[in-house]
PLY file of the C-alpha trace (Angstrom):
ply
format ascii 1.0
element vertex 412
property float x
property float y
property float z
element edge 411
property int vertex1
property int vertex2
end_header
19.52 123.12 47.91
21.64 126.25 48.15
23.66 124.91 51.08
24.21 121.59 49.29
25.74 123.40 46.32
28.02 125.39 48.62
29.13 122.23 50.42
29.87 120.62 47.05
31.92 123.65 45.98
33.93 123.58 49.22
34.51 119.82 48.95
35.68 120.20 45.34
38.07 122.99 46.26
39.69 121.09 49.12
40.15 117.94 47.01
41.62 119.82 44.03
43.93 121.92 46.20
45.51 118.92 47.91
45.69 116.91 44.67
47.47 119.78 42.93
50.03 120.29 45.70
50.42 116.73 47.01
53.67 116.06 45.15
55.43 118.93 46.95
54.46 118.04 50.53
57.66 116.06 51.11
59.95 118.59 49.42
62.82 119.80 51.62
63.16 123.29 53.02
64.42 125.79 50.49
65.76 129.36 50.25
64.87 131.43 53.38
63.27 128.39 55.04
66.79 127.73 56.32
66.74 130.96 58.38
63.03 131.18 59.11
62.55 127.57 60.24
65.38 125.06 60.01
68.02 127.04 61.95
65.64 129.30 63.89
66.39 128.96 67.60
63.34 131.04 68.56
60.95 128.35 67.25
62.51 125.65 69.36
62.00 126.99 72.87
58.73 128.54 74.15
60.67 130.99 76.33
61.56 132.87 73.12
57.97 133.17 71.82
57.34 136.62 73.40
60.28 137.93 71.34
58.19 137.41 68.20
56.18 140.44 69.33
59.40 142.51 69.33
60.51 141.68 65.82
62.75 138.68 66.51
61.82 136.67 63.44
64.90 134.51 63.01
67.99 133.61 65.01
70.14 134.74 62.08
69.90 138.31 60.77
68.23 137.33 57.47
65.54 138.62 57.63
65.21 140.53 60.89
63.00 143.42 61.93
59.59 142.28 60.67
56.52 142.45 62.90
54.98 139.03 62.21
54.25 137.33 65.54
51.23 135.30 64.32
53.25 133.97 61.40
56.07 132.89 63.68
53.68 131.33 66.17
52.21 129.27 63.33
55.72 128.03 62.50
56.25 127.28 66.20
53.03 125.22 66.18
54.39 123.23 63.23
57.73 122.68 64.98
56.20 121.51 68.23
53.76 119.18 66.48
56.13 117.70 63.90
59.66 118.98 64.37
61.48 119.78 61.15
59.38 117.50 58.96
58.34 119.83 56.09
55.10 117.89 55.43
53.23 119.49 58.33
54.35 122.99 57.34
53.17 122.52 53.76
49.86 120.96 54.78
49.08 124.17 56.68
50.06 126.22 53.62
47.83 124.19 51.30
44.99 124.42 53.81
45.35 128.22 53.89
45.35 128.30 50.07
42.14 126.27 50.04
40.54 128.62 52.60
41.52 131.64 50.51
40.00 130.03 47.43
36.79 129.41 49.38
36.65 133.04 50.54
37.32 134.21 46.96
34.38 132.14 45.69
31.99 133.62 48.26
33.33 137.12 47.55
32.72 136.74 43.80
29.18 135.53 44.46
28.47 138.30 46.96
29.79 141.27 44.97
26.93 141.10 42.45
23.57 139.42 42.96
23.32 138.23 39.34
26.74 136.56 39.39
26.59 133.07 37.79
27.85 130.72 40.48
29.36 128.33 37.95
31.45 131.17 36.53
32.53 132.14 40.05
33.56 128.51 40.68
35.56 128.34 37.42
37.44 131.55 38.24
38.10 130.24 41.76
39.55 127.05 40.25
41.85 129.22 38.14
43.12 130.86 41.34
43.48 127.48 43.04
45.65 125.82 40.36
47.46 128.75 38.72
51.23 128.04 38.76
52.11 131.61 39.73
50.75 130.76 43.20
53.08 127.81 43.74
55.72 130.02 45.36
53.21 131.38 47.90
51.88 127.89 48.70
54.85 125.51 48.40
57.57 127.88 49.63
56.93 127.65 53.37
58.41 131.01 54.36
55.85 132.85 52.20
53.04 131.71 54.49
52.73 135.34 55.57
51.09 136.11 52.21
48.63 133.24 52.62
47.70 134.34 56.14
47.36 138.07 55.45
45.25 137.27 52.37
42.98 135.12 54.53
42.51 137.88 57.11
41.98 140.67 54.55
39.62 138.61 52.38
37.70 137.46 55.45
37.60 140.98 56.88
36.31 142.43 53.59
33.60 139.77 53.35
32.51 140.51 56.91
32.46 144.22 56.06
30.17 143.56 53.09
27.93 141.51 55.39
28.00 144.39 57.93
29.72 142.31 60.62
31.95 145.22 61.56
33.28 144.00 64.92
34.58 140.75 63.47
35.96 142.66 60.49
38.03 144.84 62.86
39.24 141.73 64.69
40.55 140.20 61.47
42.27 143.49 60.72
44.18 143.16 64.00
45.19 139.62 63.04
46.37 140.83 59.62
48.61 143.47 61.22
50.20 140.81 63.45
50.85 138.63 60.39
52.36 141.01 57.85
52.74 144.75 57.44
50.62 144.57 54.27
47.60 144.41 56.59
47.77 148.22 56.75
46.07 148.23 53.33
42.80 147.07 54.92
41.55 150.48 56.17
42.34 151.92 52.73
40.39 149.07 51.15
37.32 149.68 53.33
37.53 153.48 53.12
38.14 153.41 49.38
35.29 150.98 48.76
32.91 153.15 50.77
33.90 156.44 49.09
34.09 155.02 45.55
31.02 152.80 45.50
28.73 153.53 48.45
28.99 157.20 49.38
26.13 159.36 48.09
25.86 162.39 50.36
26.69 163.23 53.94
23.52 162.45 55.84
24.25 161.20 59.34
21.74 158.35 59.27
22.06 155.21 61.34
23.76 153.45 58.42
26.20 156.32 57.95
26.96 156.31 61.68
27.92 152.62 61.54
30.22 153.21 58.56
31.75 156.23 60.27
32.46 154.31 63.48
33.91 151.40 61.49
36.37 153.70 59.74
37.16 155.41 63.04
37.80 152.01 64.64
40.13 150.97 61.82
42.07 154.24 62.10
42.30 153.82 65.88
43.61 150.26 65.50
46.20 151.51 62.98
47.39 154.24 65.35
47.65 151.75 68.22
49.65 149.46 65.92
52.14 152.24 65.15
52.42 153.10 68.86
52.96 149.43 69.70
55.75 149.15 67.15
57.40 152.32 68.41
57.21 151.28 72.06
58.00 147.55 71.93
59.20 146.62 68.50
62.94 146.43 68.04
63.06 146.43 64.29
66.01 146.75 61.96
64.91 148.11 58.61
67.48 148.03 55.80
67.78 151.36 54.05
69.64 152.97 51.20
68.91 150.20 48.70
67.52 152.68 46.15
66.00 156.14 46.00
62.21 156.65 46.37
61.91 157.61 42.67
63.89 154.54 41.60
61.72 152.33 43.80
58.49 153.76 42.34
59.72 153.26 38.77
60.90 149.69 39.45
57.65 148.74 41.21
55.63 150.23 38.33
57.54 147.91 36.00
57.06 144.99 38.40
53.28 145.62 38.56
52.98 144.92 34.82
55.61 142.17 34.97
53.35 140.22 37.35
50.49 140.51 34.85
52.76 139.12 32.16
53.60 136.12 34.37
49.90 135.63 35.12
48.98 135.51 31.43
52.09 133.59 30.31
53.52 131.61 33.27
56.50 130.30 31.33
59.23 132.04 33.30
58.33 131.32 36.92
61.26 131.54 39.26
62.19 132.45 42.83
64.44 135.35 41.79
63.62 137.55 38.80
65.87 140.06 37.15
64.51 143.61 37.13
65.85 146.70 35.34
67.75 149.35 37.28
65.59 152.43 36.82
66.81 155.78 38.18
65.24 158.29 35.80
61.68 158.87 34.62
63.14 159.28 31.12
63.91 155.56 30.96
61.11 153.93 28.89
60.88 150.83 31.13
59.98 153.08 34.05
58.09 155.90 32.30
55.49 153.87 30.40
54.46 151.58 33.31
54.15 154.59 35.64
52.05 156.51 33.09
49.98 153.37 32.54
49.19 153.15 36.25
48.25 156.84 36.40
45.92 156.50 33.38
44.32 153.38 34.87
43.70 155.18 38.19
41.97 158.12 36.49
39.90 155.75 34.34
38.92 153.88 37.51
37.68 157.11 39.10
35.63 158.07 36.04
34.02 154.69 35.39
33.88 153.28 38.93
30.07 152.97 39.09
29.41 151.99 35.47
31.79 149.01 35.57
31.77 148.10 39.26
33.65 144.78 39.24
36.26 145.96 36.75
37.06 149.11 38.70
36.98 147.28 42.04
39.40 144.66 40.70
41.83 147.33 39.48
41.48 149.17 42.80
42.23 145.98 44.76
45.23 145.07 42.60
46.93 148.46 42.78
46.09 149.03 46.45
47.58 145.72 47.58
50.76 146.50 45.62
50.99 149.96 47.21
53.26 148.87 50.14
55.85 147.73 47.61
56.03 151.29 46.23
56.81 152.58 49.73
59.00 149.80 51.13
62.43 149.45 49.54
62.50 145.68 49.10
65.80 143.98 48.53
64.09 141.66 46.02
61.30 143.74 44.44
59.94 141.05 42.07
58.92 137.84 43.83
55.89 135.82 42.80
54.45 135.39 46.28
54.09 139.19 46.45
51.48 138.83 43.68
49.27 136.49 45.74
47.18 139.06 47.65
46.98 141.65 44.81
45.93 138.92 42.37
42.49 138.73 44.03
41.76 141.91 42.06
42.61 140.13 38.80
40.02 137.41 39.48
37.40 140.06 40.25
38.21 141.65 36.88
37.82 138.28 35.14
34.26 138.04 36.50
33.37 141.27 34.70
35.25 140.41 31.51
33.80 136.93 30.98
30.30 137.28 32.45
28.43 138.14 29.21
30.41 135.66 27.14
29.68 132.94 29.70
25.92 133.67 29.64
25.74 133.62 25.82
28.16 130.73 25.19
28.08 128.66 28.36
29.09 125.32 26.81
32.01 126.66 24.76
33.22 128.76 27.67
33.25 125.76 30.01
35.19 123.63 27.51
37.76 126.38 26.98
38.08 127.36 30.65
38.37 123.81 31.94
41.01 123.10 29.30
43.05 126.11 30.43
42.66 125.11 34.08
43.80 121.56 33.32
46.91 122.79 31.47
47.79 125.25 34.23
47.37 122.56 36.89
49.91 120.43 35.01
52.35 123.36 35.09
51.75 123.69 38.83
52.34 119.99 39.47
55.52 120.13 37.37
56.82 123.14 39.28
56.01 121.48 42.58
57.98 118.44 41.42
61.06 120.64 40.97
60.87 121.71 44.62
61.77 118.17 45.64
65.23 118.83 44.17
66.58 122.27 45.25
69.58 121.95 42.93
67.16 121.55 40.01
65.21 124.62 41.15
68.29 126.84 41.13
69.70 125.32 37.96
66.42 126.19 36.24
66.70 129.62 37.84
70.10 130.27 36.28
68.71 129.18 32.90
65.62 131.41 33.10
67.14 134.41 34.88
70.94 134.24 34.34
71.29 137.98 35.02
70.18 137.63 38.66
73.26 136.73 40.71
71.07 135.29 43.50
70.21 132.28 41.33
73.91 131.48 40.89
74.66 131.97 44.60
71.81 129.69 45.67
72.85 127.09 43.10
76.32 127.11 44.68
74.86 126.77 48.18
72.68 123.90 46.98
75.66 122.06 45.52
77.62 122.64 48.71
0 1
1 2
2 3
3 4
4 5
5 6
6 7
7 8
8 9
9 10
10 11
11 12
12 13
13 14
14 15
15 16
16 17
17 18
18 19
19 20
20 21
21 22
22 23
23 24
24 25
25 26
26 27
27 28
28 29
29 30
30 31
31 32
32 33
33 34
34 35
35 36
36 37
37 38
38 39
39 40
40 41
41 42
42 43
43 44
44 45
45 46
46 47
47 48
48 49
49 50
50 51
51 52
52 53
53 54
54 55
55 56
56 57
57 58
58 59
59 60
60 61
61 62
62 63
63 64
64 65
65 66
66 67
67 68
68 69
69 70
70 71
71 72
72 73
73 74
74 75
75 76
76 77
77 78
78 79
79 80
80 81
81 82
82 83
83 84
84 85
85 86
86 87
87 88
88 89
89 90
90 91
91 92
92 93
93 94
94 95
95 96
96 97
97 98
98 99
99 100
100 101
101 102
102 103
103 104
104 105
105 106
106 107
107 108
108 109
109 110
110 111
111 112
112 113
113 114
114 115
115 116
116 117
117 118
118 119
119 120
120 121
121 122
122 123
123 124
124 125
125 126
126 127
127 128
128 129
129 130
130 131
131 132
132 133
133 134
134 135
135 136
136 137
137 138
138 139
139 140
140 141
141 142
142 143
143 144
144 145
145 146
146 147
147 148
148 149
149 150
150 151
151 152
152 153
153 154
154 155
155 156
156 157
157 158
158 159
159 160
160 161
161 162
162 163
163 164
164 165
165 166
166 167
167 168
168 169
169 170
170 171
171 172
172 173
173 174
174 175
175 176
176 177
177 178
178 179
179 180
180 181
181 182
182 183
183 184
184 185
185 186
186 187
187 188
188 189
189 190
190 191
191 192
192 193
193 194
194 195
195 196
196 197
197 198
198 199
199 200
200 201
201 202
202 203
203 204
204 205
205 206
206 207
207 208
208 209
209 210
210 211
211 212
212 213
213 214
214 215
215 216
216 217
217 218
218 219
219 220
220 221
221 222
222 223
223 224
224 225
225 226
226 227
227 228
228 229
229 230
230 231
231 232
232 233
233 234
234 235
235 236
236 237
237 238
238 239
239 240
240 241
241 242
242 243
243 244
244 245
245 246
246 247
247 248
248 249
249 250
250 251
251 252
252 253
253 254
254 255
255 256
256 257
257 258
258 259
259 260
260 261
261 262
262 263
263 264
264 265
265 266
266 267
267 268
268 269
269 270
270 271
271 272
272 273
273 274
274 275
275 276
276 277
277 278
278 279
279 280
280 281
281 282
282 283
283 284
284 285
285 286
286 287
287 288
288 289
289 290
290 291
291 292
292 293
293 294
294 295
295 296
296 297
297 298
298 299
299 300
300 301
301 302
302 303
303 304
304 305
305 306
306 307
307 308
308 309
309 310
310 311
311 312
312 313
313 314
314 315
315 316
316 317
317 318
318 319
319 320
320 321
321 322
322 323
323 324
324 325
325 326
326 327
327 328
328 329
329 330
330 331
331 332
332 333
333 334
334 335
335 336
336 337
337 338
338 339
339 340
340 341
341 342
342 343
343 344
344 345
345 346
346 347
347 348
348 349
349 350
350 351
351 352
352 353
353 354
354 355
355 356
356 357
357 358
358 359
359 360
360 361
361 362
362 363
363 364
364 365
365 366
366 367
367 368
368 369
369 370
370 371
371 372
372 373
373 374
374 375
375 376
376 377
377 378
378 379
379 380
380 381
381 382
382 383
383 384
384 385
385 386
386 387
387 388
388 389
389 390
390 391
391 392
392 393
393 394
394 395
395 396
396 397
397 398
398 399
399 400
400 401
401 402
402 403
403 404
404 405
405 406
406 407
407 408
408 409
409 410
410 411
């Protein structure tokens, strides 16, 4: 009976995912797809494939210097199986989104034994159809976020099931997909220290955890050595100071939450304030908010497990953005992996209400999911007309010059 329910959940997720994104499958390439796929010489001849392991991502220097060989090989697979027909590329993206939703469901069920499976399914549906994820799914070049989420989610699930060897293998795959994979050892180490560590007694169980952490650290060191020895990267610098970057990313961290709760201003390019001093309110209050949340997490981590774990996941997966000086610091596909923490939080927030008011909760939740799915379908429709996408962009975010530039390119 249990397996039948799981099969039904998986079948429902795959049907809903493809129904929600079906109207964008034929949409043309857009934005960086031009450099990553359409005009990328390296995808079109197998003799260039080894260069992916040296940071040759595109044949035009936008962007260049990223270590993402598995991502590029997946694009090469699409090219050699279907040329420049965008349908095949987007089918892979939707499939990855479905797989991530499936892993999220099993994670929500596994984290607590008394988790209502229907509630876990409803929250998974919210992840599946939420319009903030359309950029990660329908914008082909953001496949890196789909893939690294799959490897990190899968690796964390395997860790919870004590399948440590396979967990390490998925960590390697995550590193070869996107640099964000480096968060995985911090996720495992943090989860162990915050929620599992009691006292240092070198039992058999503690030995296994110790060797897992040692293995993850060793893999990370080998990754850095590999990049130093073979990787010919070009990293843009001087975009902003470290303090400015921290302040801007603190603002962006709360900006994503605003878009999650009120997805009325979704866009490829978002305006963000120029923050250079901690005295600026838009930088000070978000940074203080994050610090207060972190200390609260440490104090209440065992009393409210899912809530603290969700906050930990969200902030940890955004951590690379505080270090890396991104040219565009606020893009919706950057929210995809961190958002897993938000859905873990929702399990904690709605669990008691769901148990006491199951019928009313289901009516309300399914209504919200239906409305959000309409927003997602509507946004996917826009992708069929790039000029419409950028015209909407100039209306929603007129202060970001990139929307005007891309509108001009689209007209041209």
